[in-house]
C-alpha positions in Angstrom: 17.3 -54.5 -22.8 15.9 -56.9 -20.3 17.5 -60.3 -20.1 15.4 -63.5 -19.7 17.2 -66.7 -18.9 16.0 -70.1 -20.3 17.2 -73.6 -19.6 15.3 -74.9 -22.7 15.4 -72.3 -25.5 13.1 -74.1 -27.8 10.4 -74.5 -25.1 10.8 -70.8 -24.1 10.5 -69.6 -27.7 7.4 -71.7 -28.1 5.9 -69.9 -25.1 7.0 -66.4 -26.1 6.1 -66.8 -29.7 3.2 -69.3 -29.5 1.4 -68.1 -26.4 2.4 -64.4 -26.2 2.5 -63.9 -30.0 5.9 -62.2 -30.0 8.0 -62.3 -33.2 11.8 -62.5 -33.1 13.7 -59.4 -34.2 17.0 -61.2 -34.2 18.0 -64.8 -33.7 21.5 -65.6 -32.5 23.2 -68.9 -31.6 22.7 -68.2 -27.9 19.3 -66.6 -27.9 16.6 -64.5 -29.4 15.9 -60.8 -29.2 12.3 -59.5 -29.2 11.5 -55.8 -29.8 8.6 -53.9 -28.2 7.1 -50.4 -28.6 9.0 -47.4 -27.4 12.4 -48.8 -28.1 12.2 -51.5 -25.4 13.3 -55.1 -26.0 14.3 -58.3 -24.3 16.8 -61.0 -25.0 15.9 -64.6 -24.3 19.1 -66.5 -23.7 20.2 -70.1 -23.0 21.7 -70.8 -19.6 21.6 -73.8 -17.2 21.1 -71.2 -14.4 17.7 -69.9 -15.4 16.0 -68.5 -12.3 13.1 -66.3 -11.2 12.7 -62.6 -10.8 9.8 -60.8 -9.2 8.4 -57.5 -10.4 5.2 -55.8 -9.3 3.7 -52.4 -9.9 0.4 -50.5 -10.3 -1.5 -51.3 -13.5 0.3 -54.5 -14.0 -0.2 -58.1 -14.8 2.1 -60.8 -13.5 2.6 -64.3 -14.9 5.3 -67.0 -15.2 6.9 -67.9 -18.4 8.0 -71.4 -19.5 11.2 -71.1 -17.5 9.5 -70.1 -14.2 10.6 -66.5 -14.5 8.1 -64.0 -13.1 7.1 -61.6 -15.9 5.3 -58.3 -15.3 3.5 -56.2 -17.8 3.4 -52.7 -16.4 1.2 -49.8 -17.7 3.2 -46.6 -18.1 1.2 -43.6 -17.0 1.7 -40.6 -19.3 3.6 -37.7 -17.6 5.0 -39.9 -14.8 
């Protein structure tokens, strides 16, 4: 499970759910879990130390979320 820090959880949820169309799998006091295909997931959590993380790869799209984190969507090539 990937961890995604947020300094403003409400704003981050608005981005993840409103802009990206994700739906929460679980909501906890300190954050929200989102599930994806293939058993992958991420946990968006509240922290005053939200930072950035860069990720790049072939067949990918990179963008910033509401917290300034660098998000990468990477296409998995079958058989690799």
